[in-house]
C-alpha atoms as one frame of an Amber mdcrd trajectory, in Angstrom:
protein
  57.837-114.169 265.864  54.389-115.883 266.392  52.419-114.061 269.065  48.661
-114.193 270.292  46.982-110.754 269.937  45.868-109.179 273.475  42.280-109.841
 274.366  40.013-107.391 276.152  37.679-108.986 278.715  35.031-107.465 280.964
  35.246-108.872 284.466  32.540-107.370 286.629  32.794-103.442 286.226  36.374
-103.631 285.234  38.367-104.575 282.071  41.078-106.960 281.920  43.900-107.505
 279.296  44.563-111.208 278.690  47.843-111.967 276.876  50.839-114.224 276.518
  54.244-112.969 277.694  57.109-113.573 275.132  58.185-116.665 277.170  54.632
-118.198 276.838  53.357-117.187 280.429  49.839-116.321 280.356  48.973-112.980
 282.057  45.797-111.059 283.108  46.333-107.423 283.668  43.544-104.898 285.008
  42.865-102.109 282.559  40.435 -99.822 284.304  36.833 -99.369 284.159  36.757
 -97.584 280.865  36.832 -99.634 277.487  38.525 -96.968 275.495  41.459 -97.008
 278.103  41.519-100.805 277.673  41.667-100.510 273.888  44.414 -98.069 274.080
  46.341-100.419 276.449  45.595-103.395 274.220  47.178-101.589 271.035  50.213
-100.764 273.208  50.791-104.333 274.526  50.354-105.685 270.879  52.974-103.369
 269.710  55.476-104.365 272.307  54.631-108.252 271.852  55.369-107.764 268.036
  58.776-106.293 269.102  59.301-109.394 271.428  59.129-106.968 274.449  57.622
-107.711 277.887  54.461-105.303 278.307  55.087-105.338 281.959  58.689-104.496
 281.939  58.024-101.798 279.451  55.076-100.258 281.719  57.660-100.343 284.642
  60.544 -98.762 282.692  58.252 -95.961 281.548  57.154 -95.229 285.026  60.546
 -95.042 286.289  61.681 -92.660 283.330  58.616 -90.429 284.132  59.061 -90.172
 287.959  62.844 -89.381 287.262  61.999 -86.507 284.971  59.308 -85.025 287.266
  61.679 -84.739 290.375  62.887 -81.287 290.730  63.631 -79.284 293.808  60.589
 -76.788 293.410  58.452 -79.901 293.224  59.722 -81.580 296.099  59.746 -78.638
 298.743  56.294 -78.582 299.320  56.048 -82.286 299.935  59.140 -81.950 302.172
  57.605 -79.171 304.204  54.165 -80.935 304.630  55.934 -84.095 305.893  58.721
 -82.683 307.954  58.287 -79.022 308.314  56.646 -78.967 311.810
């Protein structure tokens, strides 16, 4: 599969990743204000694009998995008491 590599661009004080989705749509994603973080994200995005995956969907999937793994009763109790324990 032919793909264009992800480009890192500085816009003001922040870095953006410019890339093309597997369906050909051009996207620009904010990558924060640190260049090393932007470079790490660009490497991840390139790997996903080589595999034919959509990077935005992969990030959402990764966040859902992490959120599901983090939720425990001991972690939920303080938040519950803060919001509802009056």
